[in-house]
N, CA and C atoms as a LAMMPS dump frame, in Angstrom:
ITEM: TIMESTEP
0
ITEM: NUMBER OF ATOMS
306
ITEM: BOX BOUNDS ff ff ff
-5.0000000000000000e+02 5.0000000000000000e+02
-5.0000000000000000e+02 5.0000000000000000e+02
-5.0000000000000000e+02 5.0000000000000000e+02
ITEM: ATOMS id mol type element x y z
1 1 1 N 190.062 -44.43 250.478
2 1 2 C 191.25 -45.128 250.669
3 1 3 C 192.559 -44.987 250.441
4 2 1 N 193.293 -45.122 251.453
5 2 2 C 194.567 -45.433 250.608
6 2 3 C 195.863 -46.265 251.664
7 3 1 N 196.382 -46.766 250.74
8 3 2 C 197.126 -47.612 251.26
9 3 3 C 198.485 -47.884 250.422
10 4 1 N 199.269 -48.648 251.166
11 4 2 C 200.919 -48.913 250.934
12 4 3 C 200.983 -50.155 250.538
13 5 1 N 200.8 -50.909 249.304
14 5 2 C 201.204 -52.347 249.039
15 5 3 C 202.134 -52.677 249.556
16 6 1 N 202.336 -54.341 249.648
17 6 2 C 203.545 -54.926 250.193
18 6 3 C 203.991 -55.751 249.215
19 7 1 N 204.771 -56.02 248.729
20 7 2 C 205.207 -57.85 248.37
21 7 3 C 206.739 -58.196 248.934
22 8 1 N 206.605 -59.046 249.506
23 8 2 C 207.768 -59.624 250.433
24 8 3 C 208.066 -58.776 251.738
25 9 1 N 207.093 -57.965 252.231
26 9 2 C 207.301 -57.193 253.263
27 9 3 C 207.99 -55.591 252.927
28 10 1 N 208.16 -55.522 251.745
29 10 2 C 208.762 -54.366 251.234
30 10 3 C 207.502 -53.314 249.931
31 11 1 N 207.545 -52.225 250.785
32 11 2 C 206.685 -50.898 249.784
33 11 3 C 206.925 -51.31 248.302
34 12 1 N 205.821 -51.286 247.334
35 12 2 C 205.89 -51.488 245.956
36 12 3 C 204.922 -50.361 245.059
37 13 1 N 204 -50.436 245.887
38 13 2 C 202.732 -49.465 244.992
39 13 3 C 202.119 -48.63 246.387
40 14 1 N 201.552 -47.435 245.917
41 14 2 C 201.064 -46.227 247.015
42 14 3 C 199.443 -46.373 246.247
43 15 1 N 198.37 -46.515 246.761
44 15 2 C 197.262 -46.343 246.181
45 15 3 C 196.532 -45.409 246.839
46 16 1 N 195.209 -44.491 246.174
47 16 2 C 194.779 -43.861 246.496
48 16 3 C 193.677 -44.157 245.778
49 17 1 N 192.327 -44.446 246.302
50 17 2 C 191.229 -45.021 246.071
51 17 3 C 189.837 -44.02 246.042
52 18 1 N 188.84 -43.792 245.422
53 18 2 C 187.289 -43.14 245.85
54 18 3 C 186.813 -44.318 245.423
55 19 1 N 185.667 -44.509 246.446
56 19 2 C 184.949 -45.634 246.227
57 19 3 C 183.302 -44.668 246.696
58 20 1 N 182.61 -45.088 245.591
59 20 2 C 181.092 -44.543 246.091
60 20 3 C 181.203 -44.943 247.753
61 21 1 N 180.086 -44.16 248.505
62 21 2 C 179.919 -44.808 249.752
63 21 3 C 178.887 -45.944 250.019
64 22 1 N 178.315 -45.685 248.91
65 22 2 C 177.022 -46.695 249.268
66 22 3 C 177.559 -47.947 248.717
67 23 1 N 178.471 -48.118 248.095
68 23 2 C 179.21 -49.504 247.716
69 23 3 C 180.367 -49.607 248.97
70 24 1 N 180.749 -48.831 249.388
71 24 2 C 181.968 -49.066 250.763
72 24 3 C 181.169 -49.506 251.55
73 25 1 N 179.819 -48.807 251.809
74 25 2 C 178.76 -49.012 253.198
75 25 3 C 178.691 -50.662 253.545
76 26 1 N 178.613 -51.378 252.62
77 26 2 C 178.105 -52.902 252.072
78 26 3 C 179.015 -53.47 252.916
79 27 1 N 180.37 -53.319 252.784
80 27 2 C 181.471 -53.968 253.27
81 27 3 C 182.826 -53.582 253.767
82 28 1 N 182.707 -52.227 254.696
83 28 2 C 183.948 -51.624 254.55
84 28 3 C 185.3 -52.42 255.319
85 29 1 N 185.211 -53.362 256.033
86 29 2 C 186.056 -54.194 256.248
87 29 3 C 186.508 -54.497 255.128
88 30 1 N 185.961 -55.505 254.297
89 30 2 C 186.531 -56.1 253.207
90 30 3 C 187.459 -54.939 252.084
91 31 1 N 186.63 -53.661 252.322
92 31 2 C 187.37 -52.682 251.097
93 31 3 C 188.557 -52.399 251.908
94 32 1 N 188.844 -52.023 253.179
95 32 2 C 189.877 -52.083 253.988
96 32 3 C 190.884 -53.079 253.849
97 33 1 N 190.635 -54.255 253.917
98 33 2 C 191.897 -55.363 253.854
99 33 3 C 191.626 -56.443 252.673
100 34 1 N 191.062 -56.168 251.964
101 34 2 C 191.609 -56.721 250.56
102 34 3 C 191.616 -55.709 249.18
103 35 1 N 191.91 -56.031 248.097
104 35 2 C 191.616 -55.34 246.619
105 35 3 C 190.373 -54.78 246.576
106 36 1 N 190.106 -53.757 246.103
107 36 2 C 189.332 -53.554 246.165
108 36 3 C 188.007 -53.561 244.813
109 37 1 N 188.903 -53.8 243.876
110 37 2 C 188.327 -54.008 242.292
111 37 3 C 187.703 -55.381 242.277
112 38 1 N 188.594 -56.415 242.692
113 38 2 C 187.693 -57.769 242.597
114 38 3 C 186.659 -57.692 243.986
115 39 1 N 186.553 -56.925 244.889
116 39 2 C 185.238 -57.378 245.203
117 39 3 C 184.163 -56.494 244.359
118 40 1 N 184.75 -55.184 243.994
119 40 2 C 183.047 -54.635 243.37
120 40 3 C 182.578 -55.537 241.845
121 41 1 N 183.96 -56.01 241.539
122 41 2 C 183.088 -57.155 240.505
123 41 3 C 182.742 -58.029 240.726
124 42 1 N 182.692 -58.582 241.927
125 42 2 C 181.965 -59.521 242.352
126 42 3 C 180.777 -59.196 242.854
127 43 1 N 179.791 -57.999 242.799
128 43 2 C 178.83 -57.351 243.584
129 43 3 C 177.725 -57.589 242.577
130 44 1 N 177.045 -58.695 242.129
131 44 2 C 176.037 -59.096 241.162
132 44 3 C 174.979 -57.867 240.347
133 45 1 N 174.57 -56.992 241.6
134 45 2 C 173.618 -55.938 241.402
135 45 3 C 174.149 -54.818 240.723
136 46 1 N 175.749 -54.372 240.773
137 46 2 C 176.25 -53.573 240.118
138 46 3 C 176.551 -53.769 238.755
139 47 1 N 175.82 -52.618 237.796
140 47 2 C 176.213 -52.937 236.795
141 47 3 C 177.258 -52.149 236.292
142 48 1 N 178.025 -52.532 235.405
143 48 2 C 179.579 -51.621 234.999
144 48 3 C 179.244 -51.261 233.842
145 49 1 N 178.925 -50.28 233.424
146 49 2 C 178.992 -49.72 231.96
147 49 3 C 180.276 -49.267 231.107
148 50 1 N 181.365 -48.97 232.093
149 50 2 C 182.829 -48.287 231.323
150 50 3 C 183.877 -48.749 232.031
151 51 1 N 184.902 -48.788 231.747
152 51 2 C 185.818 -48.626 232.627
153 51 3 C 187.358 -48.227 231.918
154 52 1 N 187.739 -47.314 232.211
155 52 2 C 188.824 -46.324 231.549
156 52 3 C 190.12 -46.4 232.612
157 53 1 N 191.129 -46.983 231.473
158 53 2 C 192.668 -47.286 232.711
159 53 3 C 193.617 -46.753 231.717
160 54 1 N 194.43 -46.138 232.335
161 54 2 C 195.629 -45.232 231.554
162 54 3 C 196.895 -45.356 232.519
163 55 1 N 198.272 -45.691 231.474
164 55 2 C 199.244 -46.085 232.289
165 55 3 C 200.296 -45.146 231.909
166 56 1 N 200.606 -44.072 232.778
167 56 2 C 202.155 -43.268 232.297
168 56 3 C 203.511 -43.851 233.389
169 57 1 N 204.404 -43.346 232.838
170 57 2 C 205.621 -43.455 233.32
171 57 3 C 206.004 -42.09 234.194
172 58 1 N 206.1 -42.149 235.43
173 58 2 C 206.332 -40.384 236.217
174 58 3 C 207.624 -40.966 237.041
175 59 1 N 207.959 -39.751 238.078
176 59 2 C 208.417 -40.069 238.754
177 59 3 C 207.96 -39.815 240.161
178 60 1 N 208.755 -40.657 241.426
179 60 2 C 208.307 -40.147 242.73
180 60 3 C 208.504 -38.94 243.311
181 61 1 N 207.413 -38.35 243.271
182 61 2 C 207.401 -37.273 244.299
183 61 3 C 208.069 -37.566 245.497
184 62 1 N 208.024 -36.259 246.673
185 62 2 C 208.631 -36.404 247.844
186 62 3 C 208.137 -37.623 248.757
187 63 1 N 206.415 -37.445 248.906
188 63 2 C 205.772 -38 249.705
189 63 3 C 205.801 -39.833 249.229
190 64 1 N 205.579 -39.389 247.799
191 64 2 C 205.576 -41 247.128
192 64 3 C 207.08 -41.942 247.045
193 65 1 N 208.193 -41.276 247.187
194 65 2 C 209.391 -41.917 247.871
195 65 3 C 209.767 -42.315 248.761
196 66 1 N 208.909 -41.445 249.841
197 66 2 C 208.968 -41.971 251.124
198 66 3 C 208.408 -42.707 251.647
199 67 1 N 207.313 -43.289 251.3
200 67 2 C 206.525 -44.125 251.395
201 67 3 C 207.313 -45.759 250.646
202 68 1 N 207.24 -45.261 249.273
203 68 2 C 207.776 -46.601 248.86
204 68 3 C 209.386 -46.871 249.049
205 69 1 N 209.741 -46.002 249.935
206 69 2 C 211.438 -46.306 249.891
207 69 3 C 212.291 -46.464 248.729
208 70 1 N 211.784 -45.278 248.008
209 70 2 C 212.688 -44.878 246.833
210 70 3 C 213.47 -43.59 247.022
211 71 1 N 214.192 -43.455 245.999
212 71 2 C 214.797 -42.061 245.451
213 71 3 C 213.678 -41.549 245.065
214 72 1 N 213.71 -39.94 245.364
215 72 2 C 212.971 -38.924 244.832
216 72 3 C 213.279 -38.744 243.606
217 73 1 N 212.064 -38.763 242.484
218 73 2 C 212.499 -38.633 241.102
219 73 3 C 212.687 -39.922 240.783
220 74 1 N 212.39 -41.082 241.415
221 74 2 C 212.597 -42.374 240.794
222 74 3 C 211.666 -42.678 239.655
223 75 1 N 211.832 -43.663 238.761
224 75 2 C 210.916 -43.654 238.079
225 75 3 C 209.602 -44.528 238.323
226 76 1 N 208.428 -44.635 238.102
227 76 2 C 207.413 -44.96 238.555
228 76 3 C 206.406 -45.186 237.442
229 77 1 N 205.641 -45.88 237.582
230 77 2 C 204.306 -46.011 236.736
231 77 3 C 202.959 -45.747 237.506
232 78 1 N 202.233 -44.711 236.853
233 78 2 C 201.378 -44.382 237.507
234 78 3 C 200.021 -44.582 236.831
235 79 1 N 199.019 -45.355 237.426
236 79 2 C 198.022 -45.857 237.019
237 79 3 C 196.781 -45.439 237.364
238 80 1 N 195.884 -44.57 236.558
239 80 2 C 194.741 -44.316 237.019
240 80 3 C 193.458 -45.204 236.167
241 81 1 N 192.727 -45.339 237.14
242 81 2 C 191.736 -46.481 236.405
243 81 3 C 190.24 -45.79 237.087
244 82 1 N 189.137 -45.647 236.309
245 82 2 C 187.852 -45.086 236.323
246 82 3 C 187.041 -46.504 236.11
247 83 1 N 185.892 -46.344 237.151
248 83 2 C 184.659 -47.648 236.752
249 83 3 C 183.668 -46.835 237.031
250 84 1 N 182.897 -46.689 235.957
251 84 2 C 181.204 -46.031 235.869
252 84 3 C 180.179 -46.94 235.853
253 85 1 N 178.856 -46.853 236.201
254 85 2 C 178.33 -47.752 236.394
255 85 3 C 177.178 -47.506 235.221
256 86 1 N 176.153 -48.112 235.092
257 86 2 C 174.991 -47.812 234.652
258 86 3 C 174.129 -46.562 234.418
259 87 1 N 174.356 -46.034 235.683
260 87 2 C 173.779 -44.417 235.579
261 87 3 C 174.74 -43.345 235.297
262 88 1 N 176.037 -43.809 234.959
263 88 2 C 177.016 -42.86 234.136
264 88 3 C 177.623 -42.233 235.637
265 89 1 N 177.575 -42.803 236.674
266 89 2 C 178.111 -42.535 237.912
267 89 3 C 179.51 -43.254 238.288
268 90 1 N 180.394 -42.584 238.341
269 90 2 C 182.19 -42.906 238.616
270 90 3 C 182.299 -43.587 239.936
271 91 1 N 182.025 -45.118 240.178
272 91 2 C 181.911 -45.327 241.414
273 91 3 C 183.424 -45.848 241.924
274 92 1 N 184.369 -45.837 241.459
275 92 2 C 185.217 -45.976 241.709
276 92 3 C 186.576 -45.721 240.781
277 93 1 N 187.413 -44.689 241.575
278 93 2 C 188.384 -43.979 240.935
279 93 3 C 189.459 -43.905 241.851
280 94 1 N 190.601 -44.642 240.89
281 94 2 C 191.879 -44.846 241.711
282 94 3 C 193.378 -44.187 240.957
283 95 1 N 194.091 -43.913 241.816
284 95 2 C 195.307 -43.44 241.406
285 95 3 C 196.304 -44.652 241.852
286 96 1 N 197.524 -44.984 240.834
287 96 2 C 198.425 -46.078 241.923
288 96 3 C 199.478 -45.27 241.317
289 97 1 N 200.395 -45.515 242.065
290 97 2 C 202.208 -45.087 241.91
291 97 3 C 202.927 -46.469 242.289
292 98 1 N 203.516 -47.016 241.372
293 98 2 C 204.042 -48.624 241.201
294 98 3 C 205.67 -48.448 240.899
295 99 1 N 206.654 -48.608 241.952
296 99 2 C 207.91 -48.526 241.971
297 99 3 C 208.229 -49.097 240.601
298 100 1 N 209.566 -48.268 239.782
299 100 2 C 209.987 -49.387 238.731
300 100 3 C 210.693 -50.472 238.992
301 101 1 N 211.072 -50.472 240.441
302 101 2 C 211.561 -51.575 240.633
303 101 3 C 210.744 -52.743 241.004
304 102 1 N 209.818 -52.554 241.149
305 102 2 C 208.626 -53.463 241.444
306 102 3 C 208.483 -54.85 240.576
């Protein structure tokens, strides 16, 4: 899943999300129209074993700059998040680029 997140009708973040197929297929519409992590957390039968998140200051590449309407090489916060279930499977892997002006 890929989306440009808006705040007050202006783009502020670009999100690339890989979600386990069996989880996505439970409610594709919800995952396409709402923030995925709270939906995942609400699934009572999913046992989350580990979550790892990193935050790095980066810069906008051409595509990110165009989608977020910011200058090429403008500062961004790059957030990577991985959620692993009790079987050791990465069920949620996301990379977000957030405009520093957000």
